[in-house]
N, CA, C and O atoms as a printed pandas DataFrame, in Angstrom:
     atom_number atom_name residue_name chain_id  residue_number  x_coord  y_coord  z_coord
0              1         N          MET        A               1   42.212   74.733  132.614
1              2        CA          MET        A               1   42.120   74.939  134.294
2              3         C          MET        A               1   43.567   75.443  134.299
3              4         O          MET        A               1   44.404   75.014  133.506
4              5         N          LYS        A               2   43.836   76.420  135.278
5              6        CA          LYS        A               2   45.217   76.965  135.825
6              7         C          LYS        A               2   45.792   76.002  136.556
7              8         O          LYS        A               2   45.015   75.262  137.160
8              9         N          PRO        A               3   47.071   75.789  136.680
9             10        CA          PRO        A               3   47.725   74.669  137.682
10            11         C          PRO        A               3   47.330   74.824  139.294
11            12         O          PRO        A               3   47.115   73.874  140.047
12            13         N          ASP        A               4   47.283   76.248  139.658
13            14        CA          ASP        A               4   46.894   76.134  140.706
14            15         C          ASP        A               4   45.655   76.057  141.349
15            16         O          ASP        A               4   45.560   76.273  142.557
16            17         N          GLU        A               5   44.612   75.742  140.582
17            18        CA          GLU        A               5   43.125   75.539  140.282
18            19         C          GLU        A               5   43.172   74.009  140.274
19            20         O          GLU        A               5   42.608   73.463  141.223
20            21         N          LEU        A               6   43.784   73.190  139.307
21            22        CA          LEU        A               6   44.173   71.703  139.254
22            23         C          LEU        A               6   44.757   71.486  140.901
23            24         O          LEU        A               6   44.033   70.934  141.729
24            25         N          LYS        A               7   45.879   71.892  141.190
25            26        CA          LYS        A               7   46.595   71.553  142.374
26            27         C          LYS        A               7   45.425   71.620  143.357
27            28         O          LYS        A               7   45.358   70.681  144.150
28            29         N          GLU        A               8   44.580   72.486  143.428
29            30        CA          GLU        A               8   43.586   72.691  144.582
30            31         C          GLU        A               8   42.659   71.440  144.668
31            32         O          GLU        A               8   42.346   70.809  145.678
32            33         N          TRP        A               9   42.273   71.218  143.309
33            34        CA          TRP        A               9   41.475   70.285  143.164
34            35         C          TRP        A               9   41.876   68.677  143.885
35            36         O          TRP        A               9   41.396   68.050  144.830
36            37         N          ILE        A              10   42.847   68.440  143.040
37            38        CA          ILE        A              10   44.094   67.406  143.782
38            39         C          ILE        A              10   43.832   67.227  144.813
39            40         O          ILE        A              10   43.072   66.306  145.112
40            41         N          ASP        A              11   44.519   68.275  145.977
41            42        CA          ASP        A              11   44.597   68.423  147.083
42            43         C          ASP        A              11   43.286   68.314  147.949
43            44         O          ASP        A              11   43.499   68.252  149.160
44            45         N          SER        A              12   41.879   68.277  147.524
45            46        CA          SER        A              12   40.861   68.208  148.024
46            47         C          SER        A              12   40.370   67.033  148.380
47            48         O          SER        A              12   39.638   66.932  149.365
48            49         N          LEU        A              13   40.743   65.897  147.551
49            50        CA          LEU        A              13   40.498   64.473  147.634
50            51         C          LEU        A              13   39.287   63.997  147.456
51            52         O          LEU        A              13   38.903   62.888  147.827
52            53         N          SER        A              14   38.415   65.125  146.671
53            54        CA          SER        A              14   37.026   64.893  146.482
54            55         C          SER        A              14   36.752   63.901  145.614
55            56         O          SER        A              14   35.871   63.138  146.010
56            57         N          SER        A              15   37.308   63.613  144.354
57            58        CA          SER        A              15   37.021   62.821  143.343
58            59         C          SER        A              15   38.039   62.414  142.235
59            60         O          SER        A              15   38.845   63.315  142.002
60            61         N          ASP        A              16   38.186   61.416  141.581
61            62        CA          ASP        A              16   38.830   60.904  140.698
62            63         C          ASP        A              16   38.582   62.074  139.564
63            64         O          ASP        A              16   37.419   62.364  139.287
64            65         N          ILE        A              17   39.617   62.711  138.943
65            66        CA          ILE        A              17   39.748   63.823  137.647
66            67         C          ILE        A              17   39.851   62.836  136.430
67            68         O          ILE        A              17   40.710   61.960  136.336
68            69         N          GLU        A              18   39.063   63.039  135.696
69            70        CA          GLU        A              18   39.252   62.545  134.098
70            71         C          GLU        A              18   39.376   64.013  133.314
71            72         O          GLU        A              18   38.791   65.079  133.508
72            73         N          PHE        A              19   40.453   63.583  132.284
73            74        CA          PHE        A              19   40.830   64.814  131.046
74            75         C          PHE        A              19   41.001   64.179  130.028
75            76         O          PHE        A              19   41.206   62.965  130.032
76            77         N          GLN        A              20   40.951   64.828  129.089
77            78        CA          GLN        A              20   41.287   64.617  127.778
78            79         C          GLN        A              20   42.610   65.612  127.231
79            80         O          GLN        A              20   42.767   66.715  127.753
80            81         N          TYR        A              21   43.448   65.177  126.249
81            82        CA          TYR        A              21   44.486   65.954  126.290
82            83         C          TYR        A              21   45.149   65.256  124.741
83            84         O          TYR        A              21   45.678   64.152  124.615
84            85         N          ARG        A              22   44.933   66.217  123.758
85            86        CA          ARG        A              22   45.394   65.825  122.208
86            87         C          ARG        A              22   44.845   64.241  121.928
87            88         O          ARG        A              22   45.484   63.315  121.429
88            89         N          GLY        A              23   43.514   64.245  122.392
89            90        CA          GLY        A              23   42.957   62.984  121.784
90            91         C          GLY        A              23   42.911   62.191  122.603
91            92         O          GLY        A              23   42.000   61.393  122.382
92            93         N          VAL        A              24   43.705   61.897  123.886
93            94        CA          VAL        A              24   44.082   60.948  124.492
94            95         C          VAL        A              24   43.318   61.231  126.037
95            96         O          VAL        A              24   43.197   62.344  126.548
96            97         N          TRP        A              25   42.904   60.103  126.552
97            98        CA          TRP        A              25   42.106   60.226  127.964
98            99         C          TRP        A              25   43.009   60.185  129.034
99           100         O          TRP        A              25   44.094   59.646  128.819
100          101         N          GLY        A              26   42.714   60.776  130.458
101          102        CA          GLY        A              26   43.870   60.312  131.360
102          103         C          GLY        A              26   43.018   60.479  132.589
103          104         O          GLY        A              26   41.813   60.723  132.525
104          105         N          SER        A              27   43.680   60.341  133.696
105          106        CA          SER        A              27   42.836   60.850  135.035
106          107         C          SER        A              27   43.920   60.782  135.782
107          108         O          SER        A              27   44.925   60.107  135.557
108          109         N          ILE        A              28   43.636   61.746  137.006
109          110        CA          ILE        A              28   44.192   61.433  138.228
110          111         C          ILE        A              28   43.213   61.218  139.433
111          112         O          ILE        A              28   42.186   61.849  139.683
112          113         N          CYS        A              29   43.815   60.110  140.165
113          114        CA          CYS        A              29   43.158   59.637  141.153
114          115         C          CYS        A              29   43.836   59.849  142.487
115          116         O          CYS        A              29   44.903   59.295  142.749
116          117         N          PRO        A              30   43.331   60.500  143.169
117          118        CA          PRO        A              30   43.836   61.199  144.431
118          119         C          PRO        A              30   43.614   59.929  145.431
119          120         O          PRO        A              30   42.419   59.746  145.665
120          121         N          PHE        A              31   44.368   59.145  145.980
121          122        CA          PHE        A              31   43.553   58.094  146.965
122          123         C          PHE        A              31   44.074   58.890  148.131
123          124         O          PHE        A              31   43.306   59.226  149.033
124          125         N          SER        A              32   45.426   59.220  148.146
125          126        CA          SER        A              32   45.484   60.346  149.474
126          127         C          SER        A              32   46.618   61.225  148.877
127          128         O          SER        A              32   47.047   61.032  147.739
128          129         N          ARG        A              33   47.192   62.434  149.899
129          130        CA          ARG        A              33   47.918   63.035  149.316
130          131         C          ARG        A              33   49.417   62.369  149.658
131          132         O          ARG        A              33   50.381   63.094  149.903
132          133         N          GLU        A              34   49.501   60.981  149.648
133          134        CA          GLU        A              34   51.121   60.514  149.405
134          135         C          GLU        A              34   50.703   59.563  148.515
135          136         O          GLU        A              34   51.646   58.876  148.121
136          137         N          ASN        A              35   49.323   59.176  147.911
137          138        CA          ASN        A              35   49.395   57.962  146.960
138          139         C          ASN        A              35   48.136   58.740  146.122
139          140         O          ASN        A              35   46.951   58.913  146.408
140          141         N          ILE        A              36   49.026   59.156  144.858
141          142        CA          ILE        A              36   48.077   59.675  143.379
142          143         C          ILE        A              36   48.521   58.773  142.661
143          144         O          ILE        A              36   49.643   58.268  142.708
144          145         N          SER        A              37   47.502   58.491  141.841
145          146        CA          SER        A              37   47.604   57.659  140.752
146          147         C          SER        A              37   47.331   58.443  139.384
147          148         O          SER        A              37   46.289   59.098  139.363
148          149         N          VAL        A              38   47.958   58.456  138.489
149          150        CA          VAL        A              38   47.889   59.301  137.060
150          151         C          VAL        A              38   48.162   58.430  136.138
151          152         O          VAL        A              38   49.106   57.641  136.088
152          153         N          SER        A              39   47.190   58.618  135.307
153          154        CA          SER        A              39   47.108   57.821  133.764
154          155         C          SER        A              39   47.036   58.666  133.190
155          156         O          SER        A              39   46.415   59.668  133.546
156          157         N          TYR        A              40   47.780   58.521  131.871
157          158        CA          TYR        A              40   47.633   58.956  130.349
158          159         C          TYR        A              40   47.570   58.111  129.241
159          160         O          TYR        A              40   48.617   57.516  128.984
160          161         N          GLY        A              41   46.746   57.935  128.621
161          162        CA          GLY        A              41   46.569   56.660  127.657
162          163         C          GLY        A              41   47.099   55.234  128.462
163          164         O          GLY        A              41   46.525   54.918  129.505
164          165         N          LYS        A              42   47.934   54.607  128.065
165          166        CA          LYS        A              42   48.394   53.250  128.325
166          167         C          LYS        A              42   49.253   53.367  129.514
167          168         O          LYS        A              42   49.504   52.416  130.254
168          169         N          LYS        A              43   49.771   54.770  129.703
169          170        CA          LYS        A              43   50.755   54.712  130.955
170          171         C          LYS        A              43   50.225   55.175  132.141
171          172         O          LYS        A              43   49.270   55.941  132.267
172          173         N          GLU        A              44   50.930   54.643  133.046
173          174        CA          GLU        A              44   50.195   54.836  134.570
174          175         C          GLU        A              44   51.205   54.659  135.592
175          176         O          GLU        A              44   51.956   53.697  135.751
176          177         N          ARG        A              45   51.087   56.000  136.432
177          178        CA          ARG        A              45   52.390   56.051  137.642
178          179         C          ARG        A              45   51.508   56.467  138.833
179          180         O          ARG        A              45   50.411   56.995  138.651
180          181         N          THR        A              46   51.992   56.225  140.009
181          182        CA          THR        A              46   52.062   56.518  141.378
182          183         C          THR        A              46   53.001   57.643  141.808
183          184         O          THR        A              46   54.226   57.524  141.814
184          185         N          PHE        A              47   52.317   58.777  142.179
185          186        CA          PHE        A              47   53.415   59.561  142.966
186          187         C          PHE        A              47   52.823   59.856  144.425
187          188         O          PHE        A              47   51.691   59.737  144.894
188          189         N          SER        A              48   53.869   60.225  144.875
189          190        CA          SER        A              48   53.898   60.323  146.721
190          191         C          SER        A              48   53.342   61.928  146.996
191          192         O          SER        A              48   52.870   62.231  148.091
192          193         N          SER        A              49   53.442   62.819  145.986
193          194        CA          SER        A              49   52.914   64.031  146.730
194          195         C          SER        A              49   52.268   65.080  145.502
195          196         O          SER        A              49   52.582   64.851  144.334
196          197         N          ILE        A              50   51.603   65.920  145.741
197          198        CA          ILE        A              50   51.016   66.546  144.680
198          199         C          ILE        A              50   51.987   67.269  143.841
199          200         O          ILE        A              50   51.775   67.410  142.636
200          201         N          GLU        A              51   52.987   67.709  144.385
201          202        CA          GLU        A              51   53.988   68.565  143.852
202          203         C          GLU        A              51   54.710   67.370  142.855
203          204         O          GLU        A              51   54.602   67.743  141.686
204          205         N          ASP        A              52   55.172   66.501  142.919
205          206        CA          ASP        A              52   55.487   65.364  141.667
206          207         C          ASP        A              52   54.444   65.328  140.867
207          208         O          ASP        A              52   54.710   65.335  139.665
208          209         N          VAL        A              53   53.199   65.285  141.211
209          210        CA          VAL        A              53   52.151   65.128  139.892
210          211         C          VAL        A              53   52.188   66.267  138.951
211          212         O          VAL        A              53   52.078   66.239  137.725
212          213         N          MET        A              54   52.386   67.411  139.850
213          214        CA          MET        A              54   52.091   68.943  139.016
214          215         C          MET        A              54   53.567   69.071  138.336
215          216         O          MET        A              54   53.655   69.782  137.334
216          217         N          ASN        A              55   54.530   68.529  138.747
217          218        CA          ASN        A              55   56.219   68.899  138.288
218          219         C          ASN        A              55   56.763   68.041  137.325
219          220         O          ASN        A              55   57.432   68.454  136.378
220          221         N          THR        A              56   56.387   66.340  137.617
221          222        CA          THR        A              56   57.049   65.266  136.702
222          223         C          THR        A              56   57.033   65.324  135.330
223          224         O          THR        A              56   55.878   65.429  134.917
224          225         N          PRO        A              57   57.892   65.295  134.431
225          226        CA          PRO        A              57   57.149   64.744  133.095
226          227         C          PRO        A              57   56.489   63.901  132.968
227          228         O          PRO        A              57   56.985   62.925  133.530
228          229         N          PHE        A              58   55.161   63.580  132.315
229          230        CA          PHE        A              58   54.706   62.616  132.164
230          231         C          PHE        A              58   53.219   62.476  131.341
231          232         O          PHE        A              58   52.444   61.520  131.302
232          233         N          ILE        A              59   53.147   63.668  130.773
233          234        CA          ILE        A              59   52.069   63.611  129.844
234          235         C          ILE        A              59   53.227   64.075  128.369
235          236         O          ILE        A              59   53.992   65.031  128.496
236          237         N          ASP        A              60   53.192   63.439  127.361
237          238        CA          ASP        A              60   54.028   63.593  126.281
238          239         C          ASP        A              60   55.680   64.359  126.613
239          240         O          ASP        A              60   56.271   65.241  125.990
240          241         N          GLY        A              61   56.037   63.652  127.749
241          242        CA          GLY        A              61   57.334   64.574  128.373
242          243         C          GLY        A              61   57.077   65.829  128.410
243          244         O          GLY        A              61   57.913   66.707  128.195
244          245         N          LYS        A              62   55.514   66.070  128.776
245          246        CA          LYS        A              62   55.639   67.580  129.688
246          247         C          LYS        A              62   55.030   67.624  131.198
247          248         O          LYS        A              62   54.117   66.823  131.394
248          249         N          ALA        A              63   55.319   68.248  132.023
249          250        CA          ALA        A              63   54.763   68.287  133.454
250          251         C          ALA        A              63   53.315   68.620  133.225
251          252         O          ALA        A              63   53.111   69.389  132.287
252          253         N          ILE        A              64   52.220   68.173  133.928
253          254        CA          ILE        A              64   51.117   68.612  133.997
254          255         C          ILE        A              64   50.722   70.069  133.947
255          256         O          ILE        A              64   49.842   70.551  133.232
256          257         N          LYS        A              65   51.698   70.865  135.030
257          258        CA          LYS        A              65   51.325   72.261  135.444
258          259         C          LYS        A              65   51.715   72.815  134.011
259          260         O          LYS        A              65   51.280   73.933  133.735
260          261         N          ASP        A              66   52.464   72.178  133.100
261          262        CA          ASP        A              66   52.589   72.886  131.634
262          263         C          ASP        A              66   51.360   72.864  131.068
263          264         O          ASP        A              66   50.645   73.859  130.946
264          265         N          VAL        A              67   51.100   71.823  130.736
265          266        CA          VAL        A              67   49.765   71.577  129.917
266          267         C          VAL        A              67   48.208   71.637  130.417
267          268         O          VAL        A              67   47.356   71.798  129.543
268          269         N          CYS        A              68   47.781   71.509  131.830
269          270        CA          CYS        A              68   46.642   71.412  132.288
270          271         C          CYS        A              68   45.879   72.420  131.884
271          272         O          CYS        A              68   44.703   72.287  132.223
272          273         N          GLU        A              69   46.148   73.471  131.224
273          274        CA          GLU        A              69   45.418   74.805  130.646
274          275         C          GLU        A              69   44.592   73.929  129.306
275          276         O          GLU        A              69   43.408   73.958  128.968
276          277         N          LYS        A              70   45.400   73.404  128.914
277          278        CA          LYS        A              70   44.844   72.753  127.757
278          279         C          LYS        A              70   43.795   71.583  127.798
279          280         O          LYS        A              70   43.191   71.159  126.813
280          281         N          PHE        A              71   43.679   71.163  128.988
281          282        CA          PHE        A              71   42.973   69.741  129.217
282          283         C          PHE        A              71   41.199   70.101  129.218
283          284         O          PHE        A              71   40.620   71.129  129.569
284          285         N          THR        A              72   40.717   68.954  128.736
285          286        CA          THR        A              72   39.320   68.925  128.574
286          287         C          THR        A              72   39.098   68.007  129.801
287          288         O          THR        A              72   39.676   66.922  129.853
288          289         N          PHE        A              73   38.328   68.393  130.722
289          290        CA          PHE        A              73   37.885   67.955  131.759
290          291         C          PHE        A              73   36.524   67.223  131.340
291          292         O          PHE        A              73   35.648   67.844  130.737
292          293         N          ALA        A              74   36.378   65.791  131.710
293          294        CA          ALA        A              74   34.822   64.837  132.104
294          295         C          ALA        A              74   33.893   65.643  132.823
295          296         O          ALA        A              74   32.807   65.177  133.168
């Protein structure tokens, strides 16, 4: 999935998003546009904006926007 498509999915607040990357499961749980929980393996972090979710290095030291095209979604 392209970064812009994932960003729109998160922004829709319609559901939790489960994915797998490099054999590790993760999730993006948008409770609101200012409260988005992201987990990957045993790491979890809460972000205060969709821009932070997409641009902050979190998945193996990389930003979600840089690796989401390699995600497998559940």
